[in-house]
C-alpha positions as CSV (number, residue, x, y, z in Angstrom):
1,X,29.9,-6.8,28.6
2,X,26.0,-7.7,29.2
3,X,24.2,-11.2,27.0
4,X,21.6,-10.5,24.7
5,X,18.2,-11.5,26.0
6,X,16.1,-14.4,25.0
7,X,14.4,-13.7,21.9
8,X,16.8,-10.9,21.3
9,X,18.2,-12.7,18.2
10,X,15.7,-14.3,15.2
11,X,18.1,-17.3,16.3
12,X,16.2,-18.3,19.3
13,X,12.7,-16.8,17.9
14,X,12.6,-19.2,15.3
15,X,13.0,-21.8,18.0
16,X,9.7,-21.0,19.4
17,X,6.6,-22.9,17.9
18,X,5.1,-21.3,14.9
19,X,2.4,-19.5,17.0
20,X,3.8,-18.1,19.0
21,X,6.7,-16.9,16.5
22,X,4.4,-15.4,14.8
23,X,3.2,-13.1,17.7
24,X,6.8,-12.0,17.8
25,X,7.6,-10.7,14.6
26,X,4.2,-10.2,13.3
27,X,1.9,-8.9,16.4
28,X,-0.4,-6.9,14.0
29,X,-1.2,-10.0,12.2
30,X,-1.6,-12.5,15.1
31,X,-4.0,-9.8,16.9
32,X,-6.2,-9.4,13.2
33,X,-7.3,-12.8,13.8
34,X,-9.6,-11.7,16.7
35,X,-11.1,-9.7,13.7
36,X,-14.9,-10.8,12.3
37,X,-14.4,-12.3,9.1
38,X,-14.5,-11.0,6.1
39,X,-12.5,-7.5,8.1
40,X,-9.7,-5.9,5.9
41,X,-6.9,-6.4,7.0
42,X,-5.2,-4.7,4.0
43,X,-3.3,-2.4,6.5
44,X,-2.7,-4.6,8.8
45,X,0.3,-6.2,6.1
46,X,1.5,-3.8,4.3
47,X,5.3,-4.4,5.1
48,X,5.8,-8.2,6.0
49,X,9.5,-9.2,5.0
50,X,10.6,-12.5,4.7
51,X,12.9,-14.3,7.1
52,X,15.9,-13.0,4.8
53,X,15.3,-9.6,4.7
54,X,15.0,-10.1,8.9
55,X,18.0,-11.7,9.2
56,X,20.0,-8.7,6.7
57,X,18.4,-6.1,9.0
58,X,19.3,-7.9,12.0
59,X,22.7,-8.1,10.8
60,X,23.0,-3.9,11.0
61,X,21.9,-3.7,14.7
62,X,25.2,-6.3,16.0
63,X,28.1,-4.3,15.9
64,X,31.5,-5.7,14.9
65,X,34.8,-4.9,13.8
66,X,34.2,-2.9,10.5
67,X,30.9,-2.2,11.9
68,X,30.6,0.2,15.0
69,X,27.4,0.7,16.9
70,X,27.8,4.2,19.4
71,X,26.5,6.4,21.7
72,X,28.6,9.3,19.3
73,X,27.0,12.9,21.1
74,X,23.5,14.2,22.7
75,X,22.2,18.0,22.1
76,X,20.1,20.7,23.0
77,X,20.7,22.5,19.9
78,X,21.0,22.5,16.0
79,X,24.3,23.6,15.8
80,X,25.7,21.2,19.3
81,X,24.2,18.1,16.4
82,X,27.1,15.9,14.6
83,X,27.2,16.8,11.1
84,X,24.4,15.4,8.9
85,X,26.4,12.7,6.6
86,X,24.3,9.6,7.6
87,X,20.3,9.1,6.6
88,X,18.3,9.4,9.8
89,X,15.3,8.2,12.2
90,X,14.6,9.8,14.9
91,X,12.1,8.5,17.9
92,X,9.9,11.1,19.9
93,X,6.7,10.3,22.1
94,X,5.1,11.3,25.6
95,X,7.6,11.1,28.3
96,X,6.8,7.7,30.0
97,X,5.8,6.0,26.9
98,X,8.8,3.8,26.5
99,X,11.0,5.0,24.2
100,X,14.5,4.5,25.7
101,X,13.6,1.3,26.1
102,X,12.5,0.4,23.1
103,X,16.2,1.7,21.6
104,X,17.8,-0.7,23.9
105,X,15.7,-3.0,22.5
106,X,16.3,-2.4,18.8
107,X,20.0,-2.0,20.0
108,X,20.1,-5.7,22.2
109,X,22.5,-8.3,20.4
110,X,25.4,-4.8,21.1
111,X,25.2,-4.8,24.1
112,X,28.2,-2.9,25.1
113,X,25.5,0.3,23.4
114,X,24.6,2.2,26.6
115,X,21.4,3.4,26.2
116,X,20.2,4.9,29.3
117,X,16.3,3.9,31.0
118,X,15.1,5.6,33.8
119,X,12.3,4.7,36.2
120,X,11.5,8.8,35.7
121,X,9.6,10.2,33.7
122,X,11.1,12.6,31.1
123,X,14.5,11.5,31.8
124,X,16.0,11.9,28.5
125,X,16.5,16.3,28.1
126,X,18.4,16.5,25.1
127,X,19.2,14.7,21.5
128,X,20.9,11.2,21.9
129,X,22.8,10.5,18.8
130,X,23.6,7.3,17.9
131,X,25.5,5.9,15.3
132,X,25.3,2.4,13.2
133,X,28.2,1.7,12.0
134,X,28.6,4.0,8.6
135,X,25.3,3.2,7.6
136,X,22.7,5.1,9.3
137,X,22.3,7.3,12.6
138,X,19.4,6.8,15.0
139,X,18.1,9.8,17.5
140,X,16.2,9.4,20.8
141,X,14.2,13.0,21.0
142,X,13.1,14.7,24.3
143,X,9.9,13.1,25.7
144,X,7.0,15.2,25.2
145,X,4.0,16.4,27.9
146,X,5.1,15.8,31.3
147,X,8.6,17.2,32.6
148,X,9.5,17.3,29.0
149,X,12.4,20.0,28.2
150,X,11.4,23.9,28.8
151,X,12.4,24.2,25.9
152,X,10.7,21.1,24.0
153,X,8.9,22.8,21.0
154,X,12.1,24.9,20.4
155,X,14.2,21.5,20.0
156,X,12.5,19.7,18.4
157,X,10.5,22.1,15.7
158,X,14.3,22.4,14.6
159,X,15.6,19.6,14.3
160,X,12.3,18.5,12.3
161,X,12.5,21.2,9.7
162,X,16.8,21.3,9.5
163,X,17.7,18.1,9.5
164,X,17.5,17.2,5.4
165,X,19.0,13.7,6.0
166,X,15.9,12.9,8.1
167,X,14.2,9.2,6.6
168,X,11.3,8.7,8.7
169,X,10.2,10.3,12.0
170,X,9.2,7.1,14.5
171,X,6.5,8.2,17.1
172,X,5.8,6.3,19.8
173,X,1.8,6.0,21.3
174,X,1.4,4.2,24.4
175,X,-0.7,0.9,23.4
176,X,-2.5,1.0,26.7
177,X,-4.0,4.2,26.3
178,X,-3.9,4.9,22.6
179,X,-3.9,8.8,21.2
180,X,-3.6,11.5,23.8
181,X,-3.8,14.8,23.7
182,X,-0.7,15.5,23.7
183,X,0.0,13.2,20.8
184,X,-2.6,15.2,18.9
185,X,0.2,17.8,19.0
186,X,2.9,16.3,17.8
187,X,0.9,14.8,15.1
188,X,0.2,17.8,14.1
189,X,4.0,19.1,13.7
190,X,4.5,16.2,11.8
191,X,1.9,17.1,9.2
192,X,2.3,20.7,9.7
193,X,6.1,19.9,8.5
194,X,5.2,17.6,5.7
195,X,7.6,14.7,7.8
196,X,6.5,11.3,6.8
197,X,6.1,9.0,10.1
198,X,5.0,6.3,11.6
199,X,3.8,4.9,14.4
200,X,4.8,2.3,17.0
201,X,2.4,1.0,19.3
202,X,4.5,0.4,22.8
203,X,4.2,-1.5,25.5
204,X,1.6,-4.1,23.9
205,X,2.3,-7.0,26.7
206,X,1.2,-4.8,29.2
207,X,-2.4,-4.7,27.7
208,X,-5.0,-6.8,26.7
209,X,-6.1,-8.4,23.7
210,X,-9.7,-5.9,23.6
211,X,-7.9,-3.1,24.2
212,X,-5.0,-3.5,22.5
213,X,-7.5,-4.2,19.1
214,X,-9.8,-0.6,20.0
215,X,-7.0,1.1,20.2
216,X,-5.8,0.2,17.3
217,X,-8.4,0.3,14.5
218,X,-9.0,3.9,16.3
219,X,-5.9,4.8,15.3
220,X,-6.3,3.2,12.0
221,X,-8.9,5.0,10.9
222,X,-7.8,8.3,12.4
223,X,-4.1,7.7,10.2
224,X,-7.0,6.8,7.1
225,X,-9.1,9.8,7.6
226,X,-6.9,12.2,8.8
227,X,-3.2,11.6,8.0
228,X,-1.3,12.4,4.9
229,X,2.4,11.6,5.7
230,X,1.7,8.9,8.3
231,X,2.7,5.5,6.9
232,X,-0.3,3.2,7.3
233,X,0.5,0.3,9.0
234,X,0.8,0.8,12.5
235,X,4.0,-1.2,14.3
236,X,3.1,-2.6,17.3
237,X,5.7,-3.6,20.6
238,X,6.7,-4.5,23.2
239,X,10.6,-4.0,24.9
240,X,10.4,-6.6,27.5
241,X,9.0,-9.4,25.6
242,X,11.0,-8.3,22.1
243,X,6.7,-8.7,20.0
244,X,7.4,-6.4,16.6
245,X,11.4,-5.9,17.9
246,X,13.3,-7.8,14.5
247,X,10.2,-6.5,12.4
248,X,10.4,-2.5,13.7
249,X,14.6,-3.0,13.0
250,X,14.3,-4.3,9.3
251,X,11.7,-1.6,8.3
252,X,14.7,1.0,10.0
253,X,17.1,-0.7,7.7
254,X,14.4,0.1,4.8
255,X,13.9,3.5,5.2
256,X,17.0,4.3,5.5
257,X,18.2,2.4,2.1
258,X,20.0,-0.4,3.9
259,X,17.0,-2.8,2.6
260,X,16.2,-1.4,-0.5
261,X,14.2,-5.0,-1.4
262,X,11.8,-6.3,1.0
263,X,11.3,-9.8,-0.5
264,X,7.6,-10.5,1.3
265,X,7.1,-13.3,3.3
């Protein structure tokens, strides 16, 4: 099997000097330091787990003899989906937002898990289900917008409305370009169905600090003023540099009920 990449494990991150370590584990907190003095940063640190919680979450994403992490199946219709036996999270976003790359980064400590990543936008045409031991299921949804599957809306609407074990939907937004028109359609759908969700800004390694800060502040204002079901804190990630990946693992563990108490750092 492949070896996990550098910084995929917390033990490697902890060897970094303090400022870089903060940037990897809490990229939003590091970005907040660029704000004007006195700015309200409460929504930047609503979910700020301590080291013990981060380590417990990481263990969930590491396969072992009694904890197999596997691709289970793909489905184009709900009657093809595996039984809703475990708590579930799903990842949705525009084609080419980096969804499959992020899921591969989350599972990077279990390199035997095959998450197909394509350079062609719209490669994911089906709902792909991954089982994390007996703890939870993670679903990679087809991308919307450019080259989305023809029956995307029917597939996703049916999933969101019928999947009663769905605990949280992760809506991925490109950190370089911010919210797009197609993202607003996804937000409207989640709001209409009353689905709890959280926004994740991807590809933050490609955005300048100024562009990233502008997009973060604009999206936070949008979430505060226009949404009911969105978690107020954004999650920033880079699948390449592993920024925010450890924190996101922890949040997934938390919302699926596998980390009921999260001690603040």
